[in-house]
N, C-alpha and C positions, 0 to 999 in steps of 0.2 A: 123497253129494247131492249134490258138487259135480261130479264125474264125469257124473252123470245130468243136471245143467243142461248142464253141455258138451257133452255128446252130443247133446241135443235142439237146442240151436244151431248143431250143426254139421251136422245131418241138413234143418234148417229152411233152413241156406244154400246144402247142394247142391242142395236142390229148388229154390228160386229160381236158383241158378244153371243148372240142367240145362232149365230150361224159358226162359229169357230170351232165348235165340238160336233159340226153336224156330218154324219157319214157322207152327205153328199159332195164336203169340201174334199173329203177323200177321193173320192171318184168321178170329180168335176170335170175329168178330161176322158173318163171312160164311156164311149157312147152307147155304148150296148148294156152297162150297167144301168146307165140313166134311163133308156127306154125299159126295161125292168122294172126300176123304180117307179115311174110315171105311172105303168099298167097297174101296180098294185096300191097306187095312192092319188090317182087321179088329179083333181083339180089341186088339194094340197100338194100332190108332189110336184105339181108344174110350178107353184107358187115359190115353195121352197127351194128349187132350182134355180128360179130366178132371184132369190134373196141371195143365196151363196155366191151367183155370178157376180151380183153387185159389189159382195163383200170382197171376192177372188179379186174384181179389178180396182177398187177402193186400195188395195194393200200392192198394187203394182204388177196384178197378173197380165200376161198379155191379151189385149183383147182380140188378136187373132184367132187365138185358140176358144174362147167362147163363141165367135163367130160361126167356127167350124164347127165346136159342137152343137151348137143350134141349127146350123144348117143340117145336119143330120138328124137330130131327131125333131124337128118342127118343119124341116123343108122351108122353101126361099120366102113366101112371103111372110109367114108368122116368124119364122126365124131371123130374118132380118128386122121387123121391127122389135122384136123381143131383144136381138143384141143390142140394137141402136138405145132402146129406152135403159138397158143396165151400164152402156158405156157413159149416158149420161145424167143417170142417176150417181153412178161411182165417183162420175167428174163434180158433179154438186155437192159431196159430202166431203171428198178433198178442200175443195174450194171455200166451202163453208168454215171448217176447222182451221183452213189456214187463215183466213179472213177475221175471224172473231176469236181464235187462241194464239196462231202460229206467228201472225204476221210480223207483232213487234220484239219478239224473241227471235226471228231469223233475220231481223234489221240488225240489232243488237249483236249476232255472231258473227253474220257474213254481209257488213255493210257494203263492201265495194260491190260484191255479186249482185246483192239485191238492187242497189242503185244500176248496176249495169243493166238487168232486166228490166226494172222500172222505166228505164230511157228507152229499152228498144220495143216495148210494148205500148210505151205510151202514147207514140206516133201509130195511127190507124191502126188500134188495137185488133178490129176486126181481121184485119189482112196478118199481121201478125202470128196471132193465134192459131189461123186458117193454115200458116206455112207449117207451122210446129203439130199441125195435127195432122198434117200429108204424109209428111217423112215417114217411110216404113220404118226406121230405127229410129229410138228416141225413148225416155221415159214420158209416159203420160201423167204420173201421180206426180212429176216434177212441173211439170206444165199446169198443172191444175193447184198445185200448192203456190206456187211462185205468183200465179195469176189472183190467186186470192189474197195473197200477203200484200202485192202492190195495189189490190184491188180495181183491176181490170174492169171496165164496166161489164155490168150480167148479161144486157142483151148480146153485146161483142161476143163475150166469151161464150154463150151457149149456141147462138148462133152459128159462129165459126166452127165450134166444137162439132155441133151436129153435120153439118156440110163436111168439116174435114174426115169427120169420122166413116161416113156413105163410102167413100171408094174402097177402103179397106175390108169393112165388113161386106159388102156386096161381093168381093172375090174371093172371101171364104165361106160366105155363106153360100154361094155356087157350088163352091168345091164339095164343102160337106154334103150339099143335096144330090151333086153329080153321085159322090163315094156310096151313099145311101141305095139310091136308083140305080146305080151302074148306067147312068147317063154320060157317056164321052163327051156328049155336047154340054153338057153344065159345065164340067169339067177345063175343057177348050174356052169355054166363054168366060170361063175365072180368069186363066191365062191371059186372053187378050185384054180383058179390063185390067189388069195387072200392068199389062205394058203399056197401057192407055193413061193410067193412073201414073206411071213411073216417068213418063214423057211430060205430062201435066203438070207434074210437082218439079219435074227440071225445067219447065219453063217459066213457073212462078219463079223459084230461087234464085234463076238468071236475071228476070227484072227485077226482084230484090235488090242484089248485087249492084245492079245497073242503078238503081236508084240511091243507094248507098254512095257510090264512086262519085255520082253529080252531087249530093249533099255535100260529101268533102270537097270536091271540086268550088261549090260555092263559097265555103266555108274559107278554103283557101284563098281565093277573091277578095273578099270580104276582109280578111287578114291583111293580104297584101295592099289592099288601098289605104287601111288603117294605117301600116307603117308608112305609106307613101304620103299620106296627109300629114303626120307627124314629123317626116323628115324633111317634108316642105316649110313646115311651120317654124321649125328648127334654124 
């Protein structure tokens, strides 16, 4: 098991090192440069762009940028698929590094915050990770690292991440495709989807707050009952 962990960490290190000095990293947000690069490098160029995108996301680059760029250069279906794959692999790298390497360090350095997140994510982990993914603002790398550090179940982490990444990925891939094809329909559809996603996120967050209030109310009732029983016993 230790060798497996070491192999994972070495593979992650090699991936990061191989792409950090790549010219693609420098031009990753330049859609026209990337199209020209693909024309001259074919399948190899597509693979390097995907690897560079994974590194970019693993180092806290915004996933919206990758979705927009992939929508522009690959169009809707392939762009959506590759953007989701890049997001999930980047999340996997952060999760594995945190689980095998950073978890104990973070618990020693930030015990209170780590315990708070552990308490937050331990109850209904799928729901909690999905909630964090759906927010348009927030740090994906922080979510990945914290989830790995407190050992959020792998199935819950990745299924919630896949579902949570979809709305914003679709929005920005549609926008990138619309910009490339000069399709107002694609752009309007991305705006409509953004509105729907915002409403859905607000509804889920409101439900989360409601559940927290109910749990606090139940805890208070239990404490009051205990106090009353102790008072009657005295």
